[in-house]
C-alpha positions in Angstrom: 93.6 -65.6 -88.4 91.2 -64.8 -91.1 90.4 -68.5 -91.3 89.3 -68.5 -87.7 86.8 -65.6 -88.2 85.3 -67.2 -91.3 85.5 -70.8 -90.3 83.1 -72.8 -88.1 84.8 -73.8 -84.9 82.9 -76.9 -83.3 83.5 -76.0 -79.7 82.3 -72.4 -80.2 79.1 -73.8 -81.9 78.5 -76.2 -79.0 79.3 -73.7 -76.4 76.9 -71.2 -78.3 74.1 -73.8 -78.3 74.6 -74.8 -74.8 74.5 -71.1 -73.8 71.2 -70.6 -75.9 69.6 -73.7 -74.3 70.6 -72.5 -70.8 69.3 -69.0 -71.5 66.0 -70.3 -72.9 65.6 -72.7 -69.9 66.3 -69.7 -67.5 64.1 -67.4 -69.6 61.2 -70.0 -69.7 61.7 -71.0 -66.0 61.9 -67.5 -64.3 60.5 -65.1 -66.8 58.0 -66.9 -69.3 55.7 -68.4 -66.7 55.5 -65.3 -64.3 54.9 -63.2 -67.4 52.3 -65.6 -68.7 50.6 -65.5 -65.2 50.5 -61.7 -65.2 49.1 -61.7 -68.9 46.5 -64.2 -67.8 45.4 -62.3 -64.6 45.2 -59.1 -66.7 43.2 -60.9 -69.2 40.9 -62.3 -66.6 40.5 -58.8 -65.2 39.9 -57.1 -68.3 37.2 -59.8 -69.3 35.6 -59.3 -65.6 35.6 -55.5 -66.2 34.0 -55.8 -69.5 31.4 -58.3 -68.1 30.7 -55.8 -65.3 30.5 -52.8 -67.9 27.9 -54.9 -69.9 26.0 -55.8 -66.8 26.0 -52.1 -65.6 25.0 -51.0 -69.1 22.1 -53.4 -69.2 21.0 -52.2 -65.7 21.3 -48.7 -66.9 19.3 -49.3 -70.0 16.7 -51.1 -67.7 16.7 -48.1 -65.3 16.3 -45.7 -68.2 13.3 -47.7 -69.7 11.8 -47.8 -66.1 12.3 -44.1 -65.7 10.8 -43.4 -69.1 7.9 -45.6 -68.2 7.4 -43.9 -64.9 7.7 -40.4 -66.6 5.0 -41.3 -69.1 2.7 -42.5 -66.3 3.4 -39.4 -64.4 2.6 -37.3 -67.5 -0.7 -39.4 -68.0 -1.6 -38.7 -64.2 -0.8 -35.1 -64.6 -2.8 -34.9 -67.8 -5.7 -36.8 -65.9 -5.5 -34.3 -63.0 -5.6 -31.3 -65.4 -8.6 -32.8 -67.2 -10.4 -33.4 -64.0 -9.6 -29.9 -62.7 -10.9 -28.4 -66.1 -14.1 -30.5 -65.7 -14.6 -29.4 -62.2 -13.8 -25.7 -63.1 -16.4 -26.0 -65.9 -19.0 -27.7 -63.7 -18.5 -25.0 -60.8 -18.7 -22.2 -63.5 -22.0 -23.6 -64.9 -23.3 -24.0 -61.3 -22.3 -20.4 -60.5 -24.0 -19.2 -63.8 -27.2 -21.2 -62.8 -27.2 -19.7 -59.5 -26.8 -16.2 -60.7 -29.7 -16.8 -63.3 -31.8 -18.1 -60.5 -31.1 -15.0 -58.4 -31.7 -12.9 -61.2 -35.0 -14.5 -61.8 -35.9 -14.2 -58.2 -35.0 -10.7 -58.1 -37.0 -10.1 -61.4 -40.2 -11.8 -59.7 -39.6 -9.7 -56.6 -39.4 -6.5 -58.5 -42.5 -7.6 -60.7 -44.3 -8.3 -57.4 -43.3 -4.9 -55.9 -44.4 -3.1 -59.2 -47.6 -4.9 -59.0 -48.2 -3.9 -55.4 -47.1 -0.3 -56.1 -49.5 -0.2 -59.1 -52.2 -1.7 -57.0 -51.5 0.9 -54.3 -51.6 3.7 -56.9 -54.9 2.4 -58.3 -56.3 2.1 -54.8 -55.1 5.8 -54.1 -56.8 6.8 -57.2 -59.8 5.1 -56.4 -59.9 6.9 -52.9 -59.4 10.3 -54.7 -62.2 9.6 -57.1 -64.3 8.6 -54.4 -63.5 11.6 -52.4 -64.1 13.9 -55.4 -67.3 12.0 -56.3 -68.4 12.5 -52.7 -67.5 16.2 -53.1 -69.6 16.5 -56.1 -72.4 14.7 -54.8 -72.3 17.0 -51.8 -72.2 19.9 -54.2 -75.2 18.6 -56.2 -77.3 18.1 -53.1 -76.5 21.4 -51.9 -77.9 23.3 -55.1 -80.2 22.5 -57.8 -78.4 21.6 -61.0 -79.1 22.7 -64.3 -77.6 21.6 -67.6 -74.8 24.3 -67.4 -73.9 23.4 -63.8 -74.1 19.6 -64.7 -71.5 20.2 -67.5 -69.3 22.2 -65.3 -69.3 19.6 -62.6 -68.4 16.8 -65.2 -65.6 19.0 -66.6 -64.2 19.7 -62.9 -64.6 15.9 -62.2 -62.5 15.1 -65.3 -59.8 17.7 -64.6 -59.5 16.2 -60.9 -59.3 12.7 -62.2 -56.5 13.9 -64.8 -54.5 15.6 -61.9 -54.8 12.5 -59.7 -53.5 10.1 -62.3 
C-alpha cells in the first residue's frame, strides 16, 4: 500500500491530466474571456475618464486664464475710471477756485468803487460845508469892516470849522 502512495499510477496521471485540461478549457471558455471583456471595458472606461479629466483640466485652466485676463482688464478699467474721476475732480476744484477768485476780485472792485464813491461824496460834502462857511465868513466880512485882529479871528474860526467838518 505504501508503494501505491509513493508510486506513479499511469491511469491516475492520465485522468489528472485530462481533468486539468478539461478544467482549463472550461475556465478559458466560461471565465477567462468574460473576465477579459470586463477588464477591457474597465480599462477603456478608465482611459475615457482620464481623457475627460485631462480635457476638463485643460478647459479649467483655459477658463482660469480667461478669468485672470478679464480681471486684469477690469482692474485696468477701474484704474482708468478712478484716474478720470480724479482728473475731473481736480479740474472741477480748479474751476471752482477760479470762480471764487473771480468773485472775490469782483467784490473787491465793487468795494473799491463804493469806497471811491463814498470818498467823493465825503469830499463833496466837505466842499459844500467849506463853501457854506466861506459864504458865512464873506457875509460877516461884508457886514463889518475888518481890521487885522478880526481878520485873524475869522481865519482861525474858518480853520476850526474846516477841522470839525473833516
